[in-house]
N, C-alpha and C positions, 0 to 999 in steps of 0.2 A: 550553438548545436544542441539541440532538449532532444528526448529521449523520441518526441514524436516523428520528429524526421530522421531520428539512427534509426528506430525500428520501422522505417516507410508504414507510421499509423495516419502521419501527415491531412493526407488524401481517404483515408479512412471511412470509411459511415460513422455516425456519431455514436450509436449503440456499441459499435465494436469498441472503440474506443475506453466509451462508457465501460463497458466488462473488465477492460483490460486493467483500467482505472484502480476496478474494485479487485479486480483479483490482487494485484501488487499489493492497494492496502492489508487484506485477510492478510498473506502472506507476511507483514513484519511481524504477527503474532508469532508463526514458526521462524524466524530469520531470518526471510527475506526468499527471494525467488531468484531464480539463472535466467529466465525467460527477456525480464525487463532491468536493465541498470538506472541511472541518474547520471545526465550525465553532462547537464552545467551545470556551474560552482550553487545554485538558485534551489534546482536537483538533491542533489547530495547536501545542502544542508536540511535543506526538509522533508530529504529521506532517515537524517541520520535523525529529526528529533523524531519522527513518526515511529520506529525504530525504538528508540526509549521509553516512549510514552506504552505504547503495544508489549513493550517486556516487561514497564513495571506493572503494564493494565491486568496484566495475564498473571501476574506474580502473585501480585495480589488479591484475583480469582482463585488462583490453583490455594492457596495459604490460606481464604477460608474455607472456602471447599472441605480443605484438612484437617481444618479445624468444627464444623461442623461435622463433620463423620464422623471421628475423633468421638467426639462430646454425644452423636448416639451411640456408637457402640457402645463407651461406656455410662450412657445410666441404661442402656439395654444390657446391659451386664447385671448389675446391681440390681434388677428388678428381676430377673434369670434370679441372682444366687436368693434375695429374698422369697421369692416364690419356690427355692427348692428348702427353701431351709423350714418354710411351711408346707411345705409335700411331706418332707420326712418330719416332721412334727404332729403330722395330726398320721402319717402312717405308725412314727413305734407308739401313739395314746389308740392305735386302730380304734381312730374314726370309723364312721357309717358312710358308704359311698358315697349316699344320696347330700348326707351335710356337710362330710368333705367338696364335695360339687361345689356345693352353694360357697363354702367358707371359702374357696378355692378363685371363682366367680366373684364372692365378693374384694376378695381382696387386690383380683386383676384388675378389677372397675377400681378402687379407690384409687389404684396406680396412677392410670390414667385419667382419673378426673384431678387429682393431683400436679400432672402434667399443663390437664387445662388452665385450673383454679390455681393459683399458690397462696397456700393459706401464711394469714398475716406474720404469724410466730417462725416464717421460715422465711422473712422479710427480715433481718438483722439491723436495717437500717432505720427499721420501723422503730422500733423501742430507741433511737436516739430524738425521735423526733416529739415533740412540746407537743405535755396531754391537748391542752386546748386542742391546735392542727391534730391531732388522732381523732378526738367526738369528732370534729368535720367528715373526718377523711371516713367514720363507720358512718355517719350519718346519712351521708350521701351514698355509702355501700347499702342498707338494710332501709331505711326510707322507702326505694320502691314500692318494697311488697308489701311493706304493713300500709300503703294509701292506698288498696282493693278493699280497704273498711274504711266502712264510711265513717266509723266514731274518728278512727286513726287518722283519717284526710283530715278534720277539721281538728286536730289535737296539734294535726305538726302546722296546722294552720296558723290559731287563735294560739300557740304554745312550743313553740318553738327549740325554746332553751330546756325544756323540762323533755320533750321527746328526744333532742343531744345523746341527752343523760342516756333519757333511758337505750337507746339505740346503741349506746358505749360499751351501757354496764350488763342490757338484761338481755342480749338479743346473741345470737349463735349459729351457728350452719350446721349441716348433719349430712351427710349421705347414707342414704337407704337404697338396696338391692330389692329387683325383682323378684318377691318371694317372701320378701323380710316381712313380720307383724310390729310393725310400731308398737301398739299396745292395745292391751284386751277389753273385753263388756268385763265388768264389773272389778277393774281393778283401780285404786283408788293412788296417784301417780303422790308419788312421797315429795317428789318436786314438779307439781305440775305446768305445765309450759301450752301455749296455744301458738298450734302449730299454726305456718301462709306455705302451701305448694308452691316454690320457686318453677318448679322444673319434671317432666311425667306425670303418671296418672295411676291413681293409687285406687286401691276397691277400699268399701267401705261399708260394711255388716253391721247393720242393727240387731237387737234384741229377736226382733219379731220376723227376719233374718230377710227382712229387706233389704234390695244391692245398691248404692248410691257408687257412682263416680267423681273422683278426687280431681281434677288438673288443675292448671297451671292456673294461679289469682284466687285457688281458695283458697279455706283456715275453718279452721276446726276444733271444737275441745274452747270456746271461748267463753262459755261459760265458768269454765275455771280460776277464769282474772277478776268474777265479781261471786262467790261462791266458793262454801269448799263443795268437790264433782270427783265422781263418781264415772268413771268411762263406761257408757251404754249399747258399746262397739267394737266390732275388732275392723282398725286398718292396718290392709297391704297394701303394699309397694306390686302394681303392675309392669313397672316398667323400672329401671335406672330413677331413681329420685332424689333432689334437689329441695330438702325441708329447711327452712327460717322457723328457730324459736326460740318466742320471748317466754322466757321469765317471768310466769305471776308475778313471785314473792316479790323479786329486785323491782320488777315495774311498781307495785305498791307504794315499794319504799323508795323510792324516787320521788313519787308523786307525791308522797302527804309532807315533801321538802321543798319543798313550793308553793308560794300562794301564785292563784290562777284566774284572777281579773274576775270578769264576767264570763269564765269555761270553769264549768264546773261538771267536770267525766263525774261525781260521788249521783246526780241526777242521772245519766246515761245508764249508770250501772242497777240504780234503783226497777226502771224504763224496762229495762233487761233483765231482772230480777220477776216482774209483778210478770213481767207475760210468760215467764217460762214456770213460776207461780199453778196461772188459768191453764196455761197448755194440757191436751188430756197425753199422761203420761205414757202412754204408747206414741205418740209423736212427737217424744224429747230426745232426741239425741246426742251427739257429739257436731253433730253441723247441725246444730240446732242456734235458727238467727230469726227473727222476727220481722218480717222491716219496716211493719208499721211503727214498731216500739222501736226499734233502732232508733229510725227518720224523727217520731218524735222527741229521744233521748235524744238524739242530739243537737237539735232545736233547743230542748229544754237547758244543756249542759252551758248553751250561750249565748243564753236567757241573763240578761242579768237583773231581773229578778229572784233572781234565787243564791243571789250572793249571800247571806245572810243562811241560806239552810246549809253553808259547806265551811259554814265560819266554827273555831274550837275552841271558846273561852277565850272568841276574840281575837287571836291570833291569824287567823287566817286558813289554817291548817285546814289539809281538805282528811275526809274520814273516811278511808274504803274499809268496804270487808266487813264489819258488825251490821252497816246499814242495811247489805244488802247477804246474809246469811243465813234466808227460813227459810230455802229451796238444798233439797238433798237428795240429791241422783241419787 
């Protein structure tokens, strides 16, 4: 005797039997059903296994769901506490409504980004990883935005060991909220950096009031790599943006530690500054990128004939900075 005969389903249409079987299987997650019971020994054994499997699966699912909801509540409460403390601090110091709104919006954006992108300093195990592996890790993180620039594309291909060190020690990320100004015209930064826009849209306003949109894949302030530089315009964020920054002094300090074989950044720097000096002052901006000079500089940087030009007392050290210091914005 089986359940088909016992409950008169043996001659029933296929879909009637299928739906009843499906209902019975789903009912096991709730403790079974009274309408149909196993009749034979095989059916009872199968029903026992199905009930245990359903009970275990349901318990695991409920546990995972409860844990996730609890974690979300904890994260939400921590964020609310932080935002409340910030709000009290702003009220205590009588900060204007406009600035307070921008500060709170920036803080909220930073908290959201922190959930999307986990900062390295929040990953405790990274500090236990060996230094060479951390160099490889940061190279894979920071090299993609650098490859948007023709010079760094060639530098990565020709001298990967140098650029791994650069990515490890000279690159960093920063978040900018809509309405923030990154730098102002006439500003000579104490720590000059080259900016790469990784996400969002920014607005650059030159000294002549010309306005340019700066989107993902663009870079600014390359001249600070090769010469003393003063900003020629204002850079502000139209959206919440993510920027990668290359510390120019750290870049130069790392570059002079290596021999470059047939690739010499100083030749590219010379071509860039030559184009900078030859340009009309009204055309010089923080987005200055002379395509012809850049292409020629990259080619010459790879030329083996320039090997002697980059040697210092026969030791193969590369000179950066002094060779390209004739232009002051």
